[in-house]
C-alpha positions as CSV (number, residue, x, y, z in Angstrom):
1,X,86.7,103.3,70.0
2,X,87.1,100.9,72.7
3,X,90.7,101.2,74.2
4,X,91.7,98.1,76.1
5,X,94.8,100.0,77.6
6,X,92.7,102.8,79.2
7,X,90.4,100.2,81.1
8,X,90.1,100.4,84.7
9,X,89.7,97.3,87.0
10,X,86.1,96.8,87.5
11,X,86.6,94.4,90.5
12,X,89.3,93.2,92.6
13,X,89.7,90.2,95.1
14,X,91.5,90.6,98.3
15,X,93.0,87.4,99.8
16,X,93.6,86.7,103.3
17,X,96.7,88.2,105.0
18,X,96.5,85.7,107.7
19,X,95.8,82.1,108.4
20,X,92.9,81.9,111.0
21,X,89.2,82.6,111.5
22,X,87.2,85.4,109.5
23,X,85.3,87.8,111.7
24,X,82.9,90.5,111.0
25,X,84.2,93.8,111.2
26,X,81.3,94.8,113.3
27,X,82.5,92.3,116.0
28,X,85.8,93.9,116.1
29,X,86.3,95.0,119.9
30,X,87.3,98.5,119.0
31,X,84.9,101.2,117.8
32,X,87.3,102.7,115.2
33,X,87.1,99.5,113.5
34,X,83.7,98.1,114.1
35,X,82.1,101.7,113.5
36,X,83.8,101.5,110.0
37,X,85.5,104.9,110.9
38,X,88.6,104.4,108.9
39,X,86.9,102.1,106.2
40,X,85.0,98.9,105.6
41,X,86.5,95.2,105.6
42,X,86.7,92.1,107.4
43,X,89.0,91.1,110.5
44,X,90.7,87.8,110.9
45,X,91.8,86.1,114.3
46,X,95.2,84.8,113.4
47,X,96.4,81.1,114.2
48,X,100.2,82.1,113.3
49,X,102.2,85.0,113.7
50,X,103.0,86.0,110.0
51,X,101.2,88.7,107.7
52,X,101.3,88.2,103.9
53,X,100.5,90.4,101.1
54,X,96.6,90.2,100.1
55,X,97.1,91.8,96.9
56,X,99.6,92.8,94.1
57,X,100.6,96.3,95.0
58,X,102.9,98.8,96.8
59,X,103.8,99.2,100.5
60,X,102.5,102.8,101.0
61,X,102.7,102.8,104.8
62,X,104.8,100.8,107.2
63,X,104.2,102.2,111.0
64,X,107.3,102.6,112.9
65,X,105.9,100.2,115.6
66,X,105.3,97.5,112.5
67,X,101.8,96.8,114.0
68,X,100.1,97.8,110.9
69,X,101.0,98.2,107.2
70,X,99.2,100.0,104.3
71,X,99.2,98.7,100.8
72,X,97.8,100.1,97.6
73,X,96.7,97.4,95.2
74,X,97.4,97.3,91.5
75,X,93.7,98.0,91.2
76,X,93.8,101.3,93.3
77,X,92.5,99.9,96.8
78,X,94.3,101.2,99.8
79,X,94.2,98.7,102.3
80,X,95.1,98.8,105.9
81,X,96.2,95.5,107.8
82,X,96.1,96.2,111.6
83,X,97.8,93.4,113.8
84,X,95.7,93.1,116.9
85,X,94.1,95.8,119.0
86,X,95.9,98.4,121.2
87,X,99.2,96.8,119.7
88,X,100.5,100.4,119.3
89,X,101.3,100.4,122.8
90,X,103.6,97.4,122.4
91,X,106.1,100.2,120.6
92,X,107.4,97.5,118.1
93,X,108.1,94.8,120.6
94,X,107.3,91.6,119.2
95,X,107.1,92.8,115.5
96,X,109.6,92.1,112.7
97,X,109.0,93.7,109.1
98,X,110.0,92.3,105.8
99,X,109.0,95.5,103.5
100,X,109.7,99.1,103.3
101,X,107.5,101.9,101.8
102,X,107.6,101.9,98.3
103,X,108.4,98.2,97.9
104,X,106.3,96.4,95.4
105,X,104.7,93.4,96.8
106,X,102.9,90.3,95.4
107,X,100.0,88.0,96.9
108,X,101.5,86.0,99.4
109,X,104.8,87.8,100.0
110,X,105.8,88.1,103.8
111,X,105.3,91.5,105.1
112,X,105.6,91.2,109.0
113,X,106.2,88.8,111.7
114,X,104.6,89.0,114.9
115,X,104.6,87.3,118.3
116,X,100.9,86.0,118.7
117,X,101.6,84.8,122.4
118,X,103.1,88.4,123.7
119,X,100.2,90.2,122.0
120,X,97.7,87.9,123.8
121,X,99.3,88.9,127.3
122,X,97.7,92.2,127.1
123,X,95.8,92.7,123.8
124,X,93.2,91.3,121.4
125,X,94.7,89.3,118.5
126,X,91.8,90.0,116.2
127,X,93.3,91.8,113.0
128,X,91.4,94.2,110.7
129,X,91.8,94.3,107.0
130,X,90.3,97.4,106.0
131,X,89.7,99.5,102.6
132,X,90.4,102.9,103.5
133,X,89.6,104.6,100.4
134,X,86.1,103.7,100.3
135,X,85.4,106.7,97.7
136,X,86.5,104.5,94.9
137,X,84.4,101.4,96.0
138,X,81.0,100.6,94.4
139,X,80.2,97.5,96.7
140,X,82.1,94.8,98.7
141,X,81.1,91.3,98.8
142,X,82.5,89.6,102.1
143,X,83.1,86.0,102.9
144,X,80.9,84.7,105.8
145,X,82.1,85.2,109.3
146,X,83.6,82.0,111.3
147,X,85.1,80.4,108.3
148,X,88.8,79.3,108.4
149,X,91.1,81.3,105.9
150,X,94.4,80.2,104.5
151,X,97.1,83.4,104.1
152,X,97.7,83.9,100.5
153,X,94.8,81.5,99.2
154,X,91.2,82.3,100.8
155,X,89.4,85.3,99.2
156,X,87.9,87.2,101.8
157,X,86.8,90.2,99.8
158,X,85.5,90.9,96.1
159,X,85.4,94.6,95.8
160,X,83.7,96.2,92.7
161,X,85.0,99.5,92.0
162,X,83.4,102.7,90.7
């Protein structure tokens, strides 16, 4: 018998957490991300200093330095949003969080505010959006690099689940 309540999500959309320009993950100036060592995804070069939730889900990790946040989507994807490159060295200076671990979030909820100019002084502002539990992913359809994306509005990835 077909049970609609036991169905799994077959695909999930990831909406841009930033307003800015989309970049291929392979073009990120950090081999950990460009080499897909932590997972696959895209990056955004933000134009404003706010991170919004790209999915409906739950905050599963908020780094003490607030330079990165992990979200588990309602469909089971684990997504890491990393603000800039080497920004852990800033020790939280210029970052303000609006969420905590265990908190439920919806697409477009404000997660973190950050000082773009302070980051640009010593670091790259390019910010990866990575799926870290690739074992549940069948395939990822990514938007083309170079396009302008709107936070909370533009789909940046469509993920087919196994």
